[in-house]
DRENPA-3360 file (N, C-alpha, C; in nm, 2 decimals, always signed):
BEGIN
1 = MPADSVIF = +7.27/+15.47/+2.31/+7.28/+15.63/+2.40/+7.14/+15.64/+2.37 ~ +7.09/+15.69/+2.52/+6.93/+15.78/+2.55/+6.93/+15.89/+2.45 ~ +6.81/+15.93/+2.44/+6.78/+16.03/+2.33/+6.80/+16.17/+2.43 ~ +6.80/+16.29/+2.40/+6.80/+16.40/+2.46/+6.66/+16.40/+2.56 ~ +6.55/+16.40/+2.48/+6.44/+16.41/+2.53/+6.34/+16.28/+2.52 ~ +6.23/+16.24/+2.61/+6.17/+16.15/+2.62/+6.04/+16.21/+2.61 ~ +5.96/+16.13/+2.51/+5.78/+16.20/+2.51/+5.70/+16.07/+2.55 ~ +5.63/+16.10/+2.65/+5.56/+15.97/+2.74/+5.39/+16.02/+2.65;
9 = IHIPKTAG = +5.36/+15.94/+2.56/+5.24/+15.93/+2.55/+5.15/+15.87/+2.66 ~ +5.08/+15.96/+2.74/+4.97/+15.92/+2.84/+4.86/+15.87/+2.77 ~ +4.81/+15.77/+2.74/+4.67/+15.73/+2.70/+4.62/+15.71/+2.79 ~ +4.50/+15.78/+2.81/+4.42/+15.76/+2.95/+4.35/+15.64/+3.01 ~ +4.37/+15.63/+3.10/+4.34/+15.52/+3.22/+4.42/+15.38/+3.18 ~ +4.55/+15.41/+3.17/+4.67/+15.31/+3.11/+4.77/+15.34/+3.25 ~ +4.74/+15.33/+3.38/+4.84/+15.37/+3.47/+4.92/+15.49/+3.47 ~ +4.88/+15.59/+3.38/+4.95/+15.70/+3.36/+5.00/+15.80/+3.47;
17 = RTLGEVLD = +4.94/+15.80/+3.56/+4.97/+15.88/+3.68/+5.08/+15.80/+3.74 ~ +5.05/+15.67/+3.78/+5.16/+15.63/+3.85/+5.29/+15.62/+3.77 ~ +5.31/+15.60/+3.64/+5.41/+15.63/+3.59/+5.47/+15.76/+3.55 ~ +5.36/+15.86/+3.59/+5.41/+15.97/+3.55/+5.50/+16.04/+3.67 ~ +5.44/+15.95/+3.78/+5.53/+16.02/+3.92/+5.65/+15.98/+3.91 ~ +5.69/+15.86/+3.84/+5.83/+15.77/+3.86/+5.88/+15.87/+3.72 ~ +5.83/+15.89/+3.60/+5.93/+15.99/+3.52/+5.96/+16.12/+3.57 ~ +5.86/+16.17/+3.65/+5.90/+16.31/+3.70/+6.03/+16.30/+3.79;
25 = RQYRPDGI = +6.09/+16.19/+3.83/+6.20/+16.17/+3.93/+6.30/+16.16/+3.88 ~ +6.27/+16.14/+3.71/+6.38/+16.07/+3.63/+6.47/+16.22/+3.58 ~ +6.40/+16.34/+3.56/+6.44/+16.47/+3.50/+6.44/+16.56/+3.60 ~ +6.48/+16.68/+3.54/+6.49/+16.81/+3.61/+6.35/+16.84/+3.60 ~ +6.31/+16.93/+3.74/+6.15/+16.96/+3.73/+6.15/+17.08/+3.62 ~ +6.24/+17.18/+3.58/+6.22/+17.27/+3.51/+6.26/+17.21/+3.33 ~ +6.30/+17.10/+3.32/+6.31/+17.02/+3.21/+6.20/+16.93/+3.16 ~ +6.08/+16.94/+3.22/+5.94/+16.85/+3.22/+5.84/+16.96/+3.14;
33 = FKIYGYGG = +5.78/+16.90/+3.07/+5.67/+17.00/+2.99/+5.56/+16.89/+2.98 ~ +5.44/+16.96/+3.03/+5.30/+16.88/+3.04/+5.21/+16.91/+2.95 ~ +5.16/+16.83/+2.90/+5.03/+16.85/+2.84/+4.90/+16.81/+2.87 ~ +4.80/+16.86/+2.94/+4.70/+16.79/+2.96/+4.61/+16.92/+3.00 ~ +4.49/+16.87/+3.05/+4.35/+16.97/+3.07/+4.24/+16.98/+2.99 ~ +4.11/+16.98/+3.04/+3.99/+16.97/+2.97/+3.98/+17.11/+2.89 ~ +3.89/+17.15/+2.82/+3.83/+17.27/+2.76/+3.93/+17.33/+2.69 ~ +4.02/+17.29/+2.62/+4.11/+17.31/+2.51/+4.26/+17.34/+2.59;
41 = GVAQAVEK = +4.28/+17.28/+2.70/+4.39/+17.31/+2.79/+4.50/+17.20/+2.70 ~ +4.50/+17.12/+2.65/+4.58/+17.04/+2.57/+4.63/+17.12/+2.44 ~ +4.56/+17.19/+2.36/+4.56/+17.28/+2.25/+4.64/+17.41/+2.28 ~ +4.60/+17.43/+2.40/+4.71/+17.55/+2.46/+4.83/+17.51/+2.48 ~ +4.88/+17.39/+2.55/+4.99/+17.36/+2.57/+5.10/+17.33/+2.45 ~ +4.99/+17.25/+2.34/+5.07/+17.24/+2.25/+5.13/+17.35/+2.15 ~ +5.04/+17.45/+2.15/+5.07/+17.59/+2.07/+5.20/+17.65/+2.16 ~ +5.17/+17.65/+2.27/+5.30/+17.68/+2.35/+5.44/+17.65/+2.33;
49 = LTGAPEAE = +5.42/+17.51/+2.30/+5.54/+17.45/+2.26/+5.57/+17.45/+2.16 ~ +5.46/+17.46/+2.05/+5.52/+17.50/+1.89/+5.59/+17.63/+1.90 ~ +5.53/+17.74/+2.00/+5.58/+17.86/+1.97/+5.68/+17.89/+2.03 ~ +5.73/+17.79/+2.13/+5.86/+17.80/+2.21/+6.02/+17.82/+2.13 ~ +6.09/+17.93/+2.19/+6.21/+17.96/+2.08/+6.29/+17.82/+2.10 ~ +6.38/+17.80/+2.03/+6.46/+17.69/+1.99/+6.54/+17.61/+2.12 ~ +6.60/+17.75/+2.19/+6.68/+17.74/+2.32/+6.61/+17.67/+2.41 ~ +6.47/+17.71/+2.43/+6.39/+17.68/+2.54/+6.32/+17.54/+2.51;
57 = KRRIELIR = +6.32/+17.50/+2.40/+6.28/+17.36/+2.35/+6.40/+17.25/+2.39 ~ +6.53/+17.28/+2.34/+6.63/+17.23/+2.39/+6.66/+17.18/+2.54 ~ +6.61/+17.27/+2.64/+6.59/+17.24/+2.76/+6.50/+17.12/+2.81 ~ +6.43/+17.09/+2.70/+6.33/+16.97/+2.76/+6.36/+16.85/+2.75 ~ +6.35/+16.80/+2.90/+6.41/+16.67/+2.89/+6.27/+16.56/+2.91 ~ +6.20/+16.58/+2.92/+6.08/+16.47/+2.93/+5.93/+16.57/+2.86 ~ +5.85/+16.53/+2.80/+5.70/+16.59/+2.76/+5.63/+16.46/+2.80 ~ +5.55/+16.48/+2.85/+5.42/+16.39/+2.92/+5.28/+16.45/+2.87;
65 = GHYRFGLH = +5.19/+16.39/+2.84/+5.06/+16.42/+2.86/+4.96/+16.38/+2.74 ~ +4.86/+16.39/+2.74/+4.75/+16.33/+2.66/+4.74/+16.36/+2.52 ~ +4.85/+16.32/+2.46/+4.86/+16.38/+2.31/+4.89/+16.27/+2.25 ~ +4.88/+16.28/+2.08/+4.94/+16.17/+2.02/+5.09/+16.17/+1.96 ~ +5.12/+16.06/+1.89/+5.25/+16.05/+1.83/+5.28/+16.19/+1.72 ~ +5.40/+16.23/+1.71/+5.40/+16.34/+1.65/+5.46/+16.46/+1.68 ~ +5.47/+16.45/+1.83/+5.52/+16.57/+1.91/+5.69/+16.60/+1.90 ~ +5.77/+16.48/+1.85/+5.91/+16.49/+1.84/+5.94/+16.60/+1.71;
73 = ELLPQDST = +5.84/+16.60/+1.63/+5.86/+16.70/+1.51/+5.87/+16.87/+1.54 ~ +5.85/+16.87/+1.69/+5.86/+17.01/+1.71/+5.97/+17.05/+1.84 ~ +6.06/+16.92/+1.81/+6.16/+16.98/+1.89/+6.29/+16.94/+1.79 ~ +6.37/+17.03/+1.82/+6.53/+17.00/+1.73/+6.62/+16.92/+1.79 ~ +6.60/+16.86/+1.90/+6.68/+16.76/+1.95/+6.64/+16.62/+1.95 ~ +6.70/+16.51/+1.95/+6.66/+16.39/+1.93/+6.57/+16.34/+2.05 ~ +6.49/+16.26/+2.04/+6.42/+16.22/+2.09/+6.34/+16.11/+2.07 ~ +6.30/+16.00/+2.18/+6.22/+15.89/+2.19/+6.09/+15.90/+2.25;
81 = YVTMLRDP = +6.00/+15.77/+2.22/+5.88/+15.78/+2.32/+5.87/+15.68/+2.38 ~ +5.79/+15.67/+2.47/+5.75/+15.55/+2.56/+5.60/+15.57/+2.59 ~ +5.54/+15.47/+2.62/+5.36/+15.44/+2.65/+5.33/+15.33/+2.70 ~ +5.24/+15.32/+2.75/+5.16/+15.17/+2.80/+5.02/+15.14/+2.73 ~ +5.02/+15.02/+2.73/+4.91/+14.99/+2.67/+4.81/+14.89/+2.78 ~ +4.68/+14.92/+2.75/+4.61/+14.83/+2.85/+4.50/+14.73/+2.77 ~ +4.47/+14.63/+2.83/+4.36/+14.54/+2.78/+4.24/+14.63/+2.74 ~ +4.19/+14.64/+2.61/+4.07/+14.73/+2.57/+3.96/+14.75/+2.68;
89 = FERAISHF = +3.92/+14.59/+2.69/+3.79/+14.59/+2.77/+3.81/+14.67/+2.91 ~ +3.92/+14.64/+2.98/+3.97/+14.68/+3.11/+3.97/+14.85/+3.08 ~ +4.04/+14.87/+2.97/+4.06/+15.03/+2.98/+3.91/+15.11/+3.00 ~ +3.81/+15.02/+2.87/+3.69/+15.10/+2.84/+3.61/+15.12/+2.97 ~ +3.63/+14.98/+3.08/+3.55/+14.99/+3.18/+3.59/+15.12/+3.28 ~ +3.72/+15.13/+3.27/+3.79/+15.26/+3.36/+3.76/+15.37/+3.33 ~ +3.75/+15.40/+3.18/+3.75/+15.53/+3.14/+3.57/+15.58/+3.15 ~ +3.48/+15.46/+3.12/+3.36/+15.49/+3.15/+3.32/+15.53/+3.29;
97 = HMVRQAPQ = +3.39/+15.47/+3.40/+3.36/+15.49/+3.54/+3.44/+15.65/+3.55 ~ +3.53/+15.68/+3.56/+3.60/+15.79/+3.53/+3.53/+15.90/+3.48 ~ +3.44/+15.87/+3.35/+3.40/+15.98/+3.30/+3.25/+16.01/+3.40 ~ +3.20/+15.92/+3.46/+3.06/+15.92/+3.51/+3.09/+15.98/+3.68 ~ +3.21/+15.96/+3.70/+3.27/+16.02/+3.85/+3.31/+16.16/+3.83 ~ +3.32/+16.20/+3.72/+3.41/+16.36/+3.68/+3.31/+16.40/+3.65 ~ +3.24/+16.54/+3.72/+3.15/+16.64/+3.69/+3.21/+16.73/+3.57 ~ +3.35/+16.74/+3.61/+3.41/+16.83/+3.51/+3.43/+16.78/+3.37;
105 = HPLHLRAC = +3.42/+16.66/+3.33/+3.46/+16.59/+3.22/+3.34/+16.64/+3.13 ~ +3.38/+16.67/+3.00/+3.27/+16.73/+2.90/+3.20/+16.65/+2.86 ~ +3.20/+16.49/+2.90/+3.12/+16.39/+2.85/+3.02/+16.35/+2.98 ~ +3.03/+16.41/+3.08/+2.99/+16.36/+3.23/+2.85/+16.34/+3.23 ~ +2.77/+16.42/+3.20/+2.60/+16.40/+3.17/+2.58/+16.32/+3.07 ~ +2.63/+16.31/+2.95/+2.59/+16.18/+2.86/+2.61/+16.06/+2.90 ~ +2.75/+16.04/+2.99/+2.79/+15.91/+3.02/+2.73/+15.87/+3.14 ~ +2.65/+15.94/+3.23/+2.58/+15.93/+3.34/+2.41/+15.86/+3.27;
113 = EMTLDEYV = +2.39/+15.89/+3.15/+2.29/+15.84/+3.10/+2.30/+15.70/+3.01 ~ +2.42/+15.65/+2.99/+2.41/+15.53/+2.94/+2.49/+15.43/+2.99 ~ +2.49/+15.31/+2.91/+2.52/+15.17/+3.00/+2.68/+15.17/+2.91 ~ +2.76/+15.10/+2.96/+2.90/+15.11/+2.88/+2.88/+15.03/+2.76 ~ +2.81/+14.95/+2.68/+2.84/+14.95/+2.54/+2.78/+15.05/+2.48 ~ +2.70/+15.13/+2.49/+2.61/+15.26/+2.48/+2.76/+15.36/+2.43 ~ +2.84/+15.37/+2.58/+2.93/+15.46/+2.59/+3.03/+15.44/+2.48 ~ +3.06/+15.31/+2.45/+3.16/+15.29/+2.36/+3.13/+15.30/+2.22;
121 = TSGVSREM = +3.01/+15.24/+2.19/+2.95/+15.22/+2.04/+2.91/+15.39/+1.97 ~ +2.84/+15.46/+2.08/+2.78/+15.53/+2.01/+2.84/+15.63/+1.93 ~ +2.97/+15.68/+1.99/+3.03/+15.77/+1.87/+3.05/+15.94/+1.97 ~ +3.01/+15.89/+2.09/+3.02/+16.06/+2.17/+3.20/+16.05/+2.19 ~ +3.27/+15.95/+2.20/+3.42/+15.96/+2.25/+3.49/+15.88/+2.11 ~ +3.58/+15.94/+2.05/+3.67/+15.89/+1.98/+3.76/+15.79/+2.07 ~ +3.80/+15.82/+2.18/+3.89/+15.75/+2.28/+3.85/+15.60/+2.27 ~ +3.70/+15.60/+2.26/+3.66/+15.43/+2.30/+3.63/+15.37/+2.13;
129 = DNGQTRLV = +3.70/+15.46/+2.04/+3.70/+15.38/+1.91/+3.87/+15.36/+1.88 ~ +3.90/+15.26/+1.93/+4.04/+15.21/+1.89/+4.13/+15.31/+1.98 ~ +4.11/+15.38/+2.08/+4.19/+15.50/+2.12/+4.34/+15.48/+2.17 ~ +4.40/+15.36/+2.16/+4.50/+15.35/+2.20/+4.60/+15.35/+2.05 ~ +4.53/+15.27/+1.98/+4.59/+15.29/+1.86/+4.60/+15.43/+1.77 ~ +4.51/+15.53/+1.78/+4.50/+15.63/+1.73/+4.57/+15.72/+1.79 ~ +4.64/+15.71/+1.91/+4.73/+15.79/+1.97/+4.85/+15.77/+1.93 ~ +4.90/+15.64/+1.93/+5.04/+15.58/+1.89/+5.06/+15.58/+1.76;
137 = SGLEKDVA = +4.97/+15.57/+1.67/+4.96/+15.58/+1.52/+4.99/+15.72/+1.48 ~ +4.95/+15.82/+1.55/+4.93/+15.95/+1.52/+4.82/+16.02/+1.44 ~ +4.74/+15.93/+1.43/+4.64/+15.96/+1.32/+4.50/+15.98/+1.42 ~ +4.51/+16.00/+1.55/+4.38/+16.05/+1.59/+4.31/+16.13/+1.56 ~ +4.36/+16.25/+1.48/+4.23/+16.34/+1.46/+4.18/+16.33/+1.29 ~ +4.26/+16.22/+1.26/+4.24/+16.24/+1.12/+4.12/+16.13/+1.05 ~ +4.10/+16.03/+1.16/+3.99/+15.95/+1.10/+3.85/+15.94/+1.21 ~ +3.77/+15.93/+1.16/+3.63/+15.96/+1.17/+3.61/+15.83/+1.28;
145 = FGACGAEM = +3.52/+15.87/+1.35/+3.46/+15.74/+1.48/+3.40/+15.62/+1.39 ~ +3.45/+15.50/+1.37/+3.41/+15.41/+1.31/+3.48/+15.37/+1.21 ~ +3.59/+15.46/+1.12/+3.65/+15.46/+1.05/+3.79/+15.39/+1.04 ~ +3.86/+15.37/+1.16/+3.99/+15.29/+1.18/+3.99/+15.19/+1.07 ~ +4.12/+15.16/+1.05/+4.13/+15.06/+0.96/+4.27/+15.01/+0.98 ~ +4.32/+14.90/+0.89/+4.44/+14.86/+0.89/+4.56/+14.92/+0.87 ~ +4.56/+15.05/+0.80/+4.67/+15.13/+0.78/+4.70/+15.19/+0.92 ~ +4.60/+15.23/+0.98/+4.62/+15.30/+1.13/+4.70/+15.23/+1.21;
153 = LERAKENV = +4.64/+15.08/+1.22/+4.74/+14.96/+1.30/+4.89/+14.95/+1.27 ~ +4.88/+14.93/+1.13/+5.06/+14.92/+1.09/+5.11/+15.07/+1.08 ~ +5.03/+15.15/+1.10/+5.14/+15.28/+1.12/+5.19/+15.29/+1.27 ~ +5.09/+15.28/+1.37/+5.10/+15.25/+1.52/+5.23/+15.12/+1.51 ~ +5.23/+15.04/+1.47/+5.33/+14.89/+1.47/+5.48/+14.99/+1.45 ~ +5.49/+15.04/+1.33/+5.56/+15.11/+1.24/+5.66/+15.20/+1.36 ~ +5.56/+15.30/+1.41/+5.59/+15.38/+1.50/+5.67/+15.33/+1.59 ~ +5.64/+15.21/+1.67/+5.67/+15.18/+1.78/+5.81/+15.11/+1.75;
161 = ESRFSGVG = +5.83/+15.04/+1.65/+5.98/+15.00/+1.61/+6.08/+15.08/+1.55 ~ +6.04/+15.22/+1.51/+6.09/+15.31/+1.47/+6.14/+15.43/+1.58 ~ +6.06/+15.46/+1.66/+6.07/+15.60/+1.72/+6.06/+15.56/+1.89 ~ +6.01/+15.43/+1.94/+5.96/+15.39/+2.09/+6.09/+15.34/+2.17 ~ +6.10/+15.35/+2.26/+6.22/+15.31/+2.33/+6.13/+15.20/+2.42 ~ +6.02/+15.21/+2.44/+5.98/+15.12/+2.55/+5.82/+15.14/+2.55 ~ +5.73/+15.02/+2.50/+5.60/+15.02/+2.54/+5.54/+14.93/+2.62 ~ +5.49/+14.97/+2.72/+5.49/+14.89/+2.85/+5.31/+14.83/+2.85;
169 = IVEQFDAS = +5.29/+14.74/+2.94/+5.15/+14.65/+2.93/+5.13/+14.70/+3.07 ~ +4.99/+14.75/+3.12/+4.95/+14.78/+3.24/+4.96/+14.66/+3.32 ~ +4.90/+14.57/+3.27/+4.90/+14.43/+3.33/+5.04/+14.37/+3.36 ~ +5.12/+14.43/+3.32/+5.29/+14.38/+3.35/+5.37/+14.49/+3.38 ~ +5.30/+14.56/+3.47/+5.36/+14.70/+3.48/+5.52/+14.75/+3.55 ~ +5.52/+14.61/+3.62/+5.67/+14.60/+3.70/+5.76/+14.59/+3.58 ~ +5.73/+14.45/+3.50/+5.82/+14.44/+3.37/+5.85/+14.56/+3.28 ~ +5.73/+14.61/+3.26/+5.75/+14.75/+3.20/+5.83/+14.84/+3.23;
177 = LVLMKTVL = +5.84/+14.87/+3.35/+5.94/+14.98/+3.43/+6.06/+14.93/+3.41 ~ +6.09/+14.83/+3.44/+6.24/+14.76/+3.41/+6.28/+14.76/+3.29 ~ +6.22/+14.73/+3.20/+6.25/+14.77/+3.05/+6.28/+14.89/+3.02 ~ +6.19/+15.01/+3.06/+6.24/+15.14/+3.03/+6.35/+15.17/+3.09 ~ +6.35/+15.14/+3.24/+6.45/+15.18/+3.29/+6.59/+15.13/+3.23 ~ +6.58/+15.00/+3.17/+6.73/+14.95/+3.13/+6.74/+15.02/+2.98 ~ +6.66/+15.07/+2.92/+6.66/+15.15/+2.82/+6.73/+15.26/+2.80 ~ +6.67/+15.31/+2.88/+6.69/+15.45/+2.88/+6.79/+15.53/+3.04;
185 = GWGDIRYL = +6.85/+15.42/+3.09/+6.91/+15.47/+3.20/+6.88/+15.55/+3.33 ~ +6.73/+15.50/+3.38/+6.66/+15.59/+3.47/+6.74/+15.54/+3.62 ~ +6.72/+15.59/+3.69/+6.73/+15.59/+3.85/+6.64/+15.52/+3.91 ~ +6.58/+15.56/+4.01/+6.50/+15.50/+4.14/+6.36/+15.49/+4.08 ~ +6.32/+15.38/+4.04/+6.16/+15.35/+3.98/+6.09/+15.33/+4.07 ~ +6.11/+15.28/+4.22/+6.01/+15.26/+4.31/+5.88/+15.35/+4.29 ~ +5.75/+15.27/+4.32/+5.64/+15.36/+4.28/+5.52/+15.27/+4.41 ~ +5.41/+15.38/+4.42/+5.29/+15.34/+4.50/+5.17/+15.37/+4.43;
193 = PRNVAARR = +5.11/+15.28/+4.39/+5.00/+15.27/+4.29/+4.91/+15.41/+4.31 ~ +4.88/+15.50/+4.21/+4.79/+15.60/+4.24/+4.69/+15.61/+4.14 ~ +4.57/+15.66/+4.18/+4.47/+15.66/+4.11/+4.39/+15.57/+4.08 ~ +4.39/+15.45/+4.16/+4.32/+15.32/+4.17/+4.20/+15.32/+4.20 ~ +4.12/+15.27/+4.14/+3.97/+15.28/+4.20/+3.95/+15.15/+4.31 ~ +3.91/+15.20/+4.45/+3.87/+15.09/+4.55/+3.80/+14.98/+4.48 ~ +3.69/+15.00/+4.41/+3.59/+14.90/+4.36/+3.51/+14.96/+4.24 ~ +3.52/+14.88/+4.14/+3.47/+14.90/+4.03/+3.44/+14.79/+3.96;
201 = SRRADFSE = +3.36/+14.81/+3.84/+3.30/+14.69/+3.78/+3.42/+14.61/+3.70 ~ +3.42/+14.49/+3.72/+3.52/+14.39/+3.64/+3.44/+14.33/+3.48 ~ +3.52/+14.25/+3.44/+3.47/+14.20/+3.29/+3.37/+14.12/+3.32 ~ +3.40/+14.04/+3.41/+3.29/+13.93/+3.45/+3.15/+13.97/+3.48 ~ +3.17/+14.08/+3.55/+3.01/+14.15/+3.56/+2.95/+14.20/+3.43 ~ +2.97/+14.21/+3.30/+2.92/+14.24/+3.17/+2.89/+14.11/+3.11 ~ +2.77/+14.13/+3.03/+2.70/+14.00/+2.93/+2.82/+14.01/+2.83 ~ +2.82/+13.87/+2.77/+2.89/+13.86/+2.64/+2.87/+13.94/+2.56;
209 = TVQSAVAA = +2.73/+13.98/+2.52/+2.70/+14.08/+2.45/+2.75/+14.21/+2.45 ~ +2.77/+14.25/+2.55/+2.84/+14.39/+2.58/+2.98/+14.37/+2.54 ~ +3.06/+14.24/+2.60/+3.17/+14.23/+2.59/+3.24/+14.24/+2.43 ~ +3.12/+14.18/+2.35/+3.15/+14.16/+2.20/+3.15/+14.29/+2.17 ~ +3.02/+14.39/+2.21/+3.03/+14.52/+2.11/+3.14/+14.59/+2.16 ~ +3.20/+14.59/+2.29/+3.30/+14.66/+2.32/+3.45/+14.63/+2.24 ~ +3.45/+14.51/+2.24/+3.58/+14.44/+2.14/+3.54/+14.47/+1.98 ~ +3.42/+14.47/+1.94/+3.44/+14.50/+1.82/+3.45/+14.64/+1.78;
217 = QNLLDLEL = +3.44/+14.75/+1.88/+3.49/+14.88/+1.84/+3.63/+14.89/+1.87 ~ +3.71/+14.80/+1.92/+3.85/+14.82/+1.94/+3.92/+14.73/+1.91 ~ +3.91/+14.65/+1.77/+3.98/+14.54/+1.74/+4.13/+14.56/+1.70 ~ +4.12/+14.70/+1.64/+4.30/+14.73/+1.65/+4.36/+14.76/+1.77 ~ +4.31/+14.83/+1.88/+4.35/+14.81/+2.01/+4.40/+14.69/+2.04 ~ +4.30/+14.57/+2.02/+4.34/+14.45/+2.09/+4.44/+14.38/+2.01 ~ +4.48/+14.43/+1.88/+4.57/+14.35/+1.83/+4.69/+14.44/+1.84 ~ +4.67/+14.56/+1.89/+4.82/+14.65/+1.91/+4.84/+14.58/+2.05;
225 = YRWAHHRL = +4.77/+14.56/+2.15/+4.79/+14.53/+2.27/+4.86/+14.39/+2.28 ~ +4.80/+14.25/+2.20/+4.86/+14.15/+2.21/+5.00/+14.15/+2.14 ~ +5.00/+14.24/+2.03/+5.15/+14.24/+1.96/+5.26/+14.30/+2.05 ~ +5.22/+14.41/+2.15/+5.32/+14.47/+2.24/+5.32/+14.36/+2.34 ~ +5.21/+14.29/+2.40/+5.24/+14.23/+2.51/+5.36/+14.09/+2.46 ~ +5.35/+14.04/+2.32/+5.47/+13.96/+2.28/+5.59/+14.00/+2.28 ~ +5.61/+14.11/+2.25/+5.73/+14.19/+2.26/+5.79/+14.18/+2.38 ~ +5.70/+14.22/+2.49/+5.75/+14.23/+2.62/+5.79/+14.11/+2.67;
233 = ANWLAVPE = +5.70/+14.01/+2.63/+5.72/+13.86/+2.66/+5.88/+13.81/+2.61 ~ +5.89/+13.84/+2.52/+6.05/+13.82/+2.42/+6.15/+13.91/+2.51 ~ +6.11/+13.99/+2.54/+6.22/+14.07/+2.64/+6.22/+14.01/+2.79 ~ +6.13/+13.93/+2.86/+6.11/+13.87/+2.97/+6.18/+13.75/+2.96 ~ +6.18/+13.68/+2.84/+6.25/+13.57/+2.77/+6.38/+13.54/+2.82 ~ +6.48/+13.64/+2.83/+6.60/+13.67/+2.86/+6.60/+13.66/+2.99 ~ +6.70/+13.60/+3.06/+6.71/+13.54/+3.17/+6.75/+13.66/+3.28 ~ +6.85/+13.74/+3.24/+6.88/+13.83/+3.32/+6.76/+13.95/+3.34;
241 = NATAVDAF = +6.69/+13.94/+3.21/+6.56/+14.04/+3.22/+6.46/+14.01/+3.31 ~ +6.44/+13.87/+3.32/+6.33/+13.83/+3.42/+6.37/+13.83/+3.57 ~ +6.52/+13.80/+3.60/+6.58/+13.81/+3.74/+6.57/+13.95/+3.77 ~ +6.58/+14.04/+3.67/+6.61/+14.19/+3.72/+6.47/+14.21/+3.75 ~ +6.34/+14.18/+3.70/+6.21/+14.21/+3.72/+6.18/+14.14/+3.87 ~ +6.22/+14.02/+3.90/+6.19/+13.98/+4.01/+6.24/+14.06/+4.15 ~ +6.36/+14.08/+4.11/+6.45/+14.17/+4.20/+6.36/+14.29/+4.23 ~ +6.29/+14.35/+4.15/+6.27/+14.48/+4.15/+6.12/+14.46/+4.23;
249 = RRENRRYG = +6.05/+14.38/+4.22/+5.94/+14.35/+4.25/+5.95/+14.33/+4.42 ~ +6.03/+14.25/+4.43/+6.06/+14.25/+4.57/+6.11/+14.36/+4.65 ~ +6.23/+14.44/+4.60/+6.24/+14.60/+4.64/+6.11/+14.67/+4.65 ~ +6.02/+14.67/+4.55/+5.92/+14.77/+4.54/+5.79/+14.77/+4.64 ~ +5.78/+14.59/+4.67/+5.70/+14.57/+4.77/+5.75/+14.60/+4.93 ~ +5.87/+14.58/+4.95/+5.94/+14.64/+5.06/+5.93/+14.79/+5.06 ~ +5.92/+14.86/+4.97/+5.93/+15.02/+4.93/+5.81/+15.05/+5.00 ~ +5.67/+14.98/+4.97/+5.54/+14.98/+4.96/+5.51/+14.99/+5.13;
257 = RRQELRAR = +5.55/+14.85/+5.18/+5.54/+14.86/+5.31/+5.62/+14.95/+5.42 ~ +5.73/+15.00/+5.37/+5.77/+15.09/+5.45/+5.69/+15.23/+5.43 ~ +5.66/+15.27/+5.32/+5.57/+15.37/+5.31/+5.45/+15.36/+5.39 ~ +5.36/+15.23/+5.37/+5.27/+15.23/+5.46/+5.25/+15.23/+5.61 ~ +5.41/+15.17/+5.67/+5.40/+15.23/+5.80/+5.46/+15.39/+5.85 ~ +5.49/+15.42/+5.76/+5.55/+15.56/+5.77/+5.41/+15.65/+5.78 ~ +5.30/+15.64/+5.67/+5.19/+15.68/+5.68/+5.13/+15.66/+5.79 ~ +5.11/+15.55/+5.85/+5.01/+15.51/+5.98/+5.09/+15.59/+6.07;
265 = AVAGARRL = +5.23/+15.63/+6.11/+5.30/+15.66/+6.19/+5.27/+15.81/+6.22 ~ +5.25/+15.87/+6.05/+5.23/+16.02/+6.06/+5.10/+16.06/+6.10 ~ +4.98/+15.96/+6.07/+4.85/+15.96/+6.09/+4.84/+15.96/+6.24 ~ +4.90/+15.83/+6.30/+4.88/+15.86/+6.45/+4.91/+15.97/+6.54 ~ +5.05/+16.02/+6.48/+5.12/+16.15/+6.53/+5.04/+16.25/+6.53 ~ +4.94/+16.24/+6.43/+4.86/+16.39/+6.40/+4.73/+16.35/+6.48 ~ +4.68/+16.24/+6.50/+4.55/+16.24/+6.61/+4.61/+16.25/+6.78 ~ +4.73/+16.22/+6.79/+4.80/+16.20/+6.92/+4.77/+16.40/+6.92;
273 = VKKLSWPL = +4.84/+16.45/+6.83/+4.86/+16.60/+6.84/+4.73/+16.65/+6.87 ~ +4.60/+16.63/+6.79/+4.49/+16.66/+6.83/+4.42/+16.66/+6.94 ~ +4.46/+16.53/+6.98/+4.37/+16.52/+7.10/+4.43/+16.59/+7.21 ~ +4.59/+16.61/+7.21/+4.62/+16.66/+7.31/+4.59/+16.85/+7.31 ~ +4.58/+16.85/+7.16/+4.55/+17.01/+7.18/+4.40/+17.09/+7.21 ~ +4.30/+16.93/+7.27/+4.18/+16.94/+7.30/+4.17/+17.04/+7.46 ~ +4.09/+17.12/+7.45/+4.07/+17.17/+7.58/+4.01/+17.09/+7.68 ~ +4.07/+17.07/+7.84/+4.06/+16.99/+7.92/+3.91/+17.05/+8.00;
% end
């Protein structure tokens, strides 16, 4: 039986915008509570949720945002979690480039003066120090940069086993979506990829020294990622699950092509209207 509320821990740079759009279609617009923002926006949202009347909290069907495990303690109703994990090195690359390209980000200027390994290992951002394990464990704010240990990893695994309905893998996005749909009874989960960089650095663009430095700073994330990947592989080993994923991939490809053709048609119509509106 699905829980009354779903909490999506949106770990930065793990396809969260794409999944977020899918999630928003599953629940009433007035039943969705979002936790995002720079400069205190997240803290303000959590404070608002904390102080909300019980009746208002009970109307919440989905909470999603950049926040750690533990939000279920603020709700009077039963709740469950979902999240997505990503290969730690690929996530670090994506996060680094995102910050360098976002002038509004608090770390923008500092990141622009750093190399990838300097950004990850310097301590400017705890997100780069086992950031995924920090959020899933709920211990994000309690452990200093460079001080993450085995207890945090075990706490993250315990949380997944006891409180999560689905932990997806970015590199297995379709399978992750189908798993969550199966467990939570979602409807339409078709999607178009969002917030995908047209061209960015890849692992092969970096030296082994840089790769080793990033890996050393994210050993817990790497273990959590591999552990979750293994859990998803076990689910996919069930023939009916694998069949469902294959069917969804075909359906989503057709959906993507239709959306692309529709977008082209709309763009063509706009160009025609603009052309016809020009003075002779």
